N, C-alpha and C positions, 0 to 999 in steps of 0.2 A: 438385522445386517448379516448377510451371508458372506464367507470368507473362501468359497470355492474358487479354484483358479487364483490368478494374480489380482492384488488388490481386494478391496471390500465393495461389496455391492449395497449401494443405499437407494431406498425407496424414493418415490416421488414425495417431495416435501421434507425429507429427513435431512436434519442439520449435521453438516460434515465437521464444521468449525463454528465456535460461537464467540461473537465480538466480546471482548473483556476477559476471555480466558487466557491462560498462559499457554504458549505454544513452544514445541521443541522440535518440530518437524516441517516439512512442505509435502505437498501434494502433486500427484500427475494424474490427469483425467485420462483414463484408458478408453471410456465409452459413456455417452449420455452428455447431457447439459446441466449445468449449474448456475445459479445465480448469486451475485455478491450483493449483500444489503447492509448499509449503514443504520444503526438504530440510534434515535435520539428520543427527547420527551415527546416529540410530536409523531413518532411512528418510525417507519422504515423508508428508505430510499433506495432504489436499486442503483448500483453504481457501476455493475458490469455483468455481462454474460459470458460463460465461459464454455468451450466445447472440448471435444477428444483432442488430446494433445497438449492442451494448454495446463500450466502449473500455476499454482497458488499457495499461499502461506510462507513463501521462501523467506521473508523478513524474519521469520521465527529462527531460521538457520543462522543468521548473522546477528541478532539481537536477542536479549533475553526480555522481550517486551510481550504485553498481553496483545491478543488477536485484535486487529483493527477493523474488522467487519465480521459478519456472519455470512457463511457459505452453506447453500442448501441445494439439494437436486430439485430440479425442475421436472425432471422425470427419472426412471430408473438409471443410476449411473454406477460405473465401476471406478473406483479411485484407488491409486497406490500412494501408500504412505512411505515418504524417504526421511530417515532421520539423519542428523547431522553426521554421524560416523560413517554412514554408507554413502552420503553425498561427498565426503570428503574423500573418501576411498575412490569413488568413480571418477572424481576430477583428477586425481593423480593418475588413473589408468587413461583417461581421455581428457586433456586440458581444454579441448574444444566445447565441452559441456559448460565450463565456467565462462568462456567467451559468449556462447548462445544466452546463458542465463543473464549476463550483463547486458546484452544487447537487447532482451525481452524487457528488462527493467528499465533501460534507456527509453525504450519506445512507451512504455507506460508513464514514465516522467514527461516526456514531451507531450503525449496526449492529455495528460492532466494540466499542464500548464498551459496548454492551448485552451482548454475549457475554462480555466481560471480566468484567463484574459478575455474570452467571449463574455463570460458572465459580467465582468467588471465592465465591459463596453456596453452590453445591453442594459445595465442598470446606470448607465450614464456616469460611470466612474472611470473613464479613461485617465490612467495614471503614468507618470513617470517611473523610471526604474527607482530612481531615489526614494519617490514616494512609497513605493512597494516595500522597498527595504526598510524604511521608516516604519511603515505599519508592522512589518514583521517584528522588529524590535519591541514595538508597544505590546504585541500580543505575548510575545516571551516574557516580557516584564509582567505583565498580569498573571500569566501562568505560574511563575517564579515566586510572585509575590514581592520582589525586590529587583533592584537594577543589578545587572550581572554583566555590564558592559564594561571593558577596560578604558583606561584612559584615551587611549588613541582612537578607540570606537566611538567614545563621547565625542571627541574634537571632530571627527569625520561627520557625525550626524549634527552637531552645531554648525559646521561649515556647510552643510547642505541647507540647512534651514536659512543661513544668512544669504545663499545664492537665491533662494525662492524669494525673498523679500526684496 
């Protein structure tokens, strides 16, 4: 990794961030292309390609969670690291930065929601909003190992089940 000029220079195939590592900064691509891959027991799945001007790792600025994916250079790439303190200072100087970040994150959420809906349709799982919400609850319950819904939430879920029957 070279640090000449702004940012760091990453060689083809070099990992910038690794899924599962704790992060405390975000990144801006100054040049080159990177790929975002999710790893599981079966291997890797490419979930995005990033180019000059794109940012990634921004969730680490807002949450103290581990990285959700691995990002590596597809060819030589120069990447600028932005820590939380610098990011917050820049937002105070220019609030439009925050607006642009929220806009980009909103576009990503919209794209991912569309992809999930397409996958469900392709698999013959056309579902209603209530069915999706119910499945989300089941997933959360399994992840936590116990029921974390409040009384009102349980009643709403029970009402939805009654309406289906």
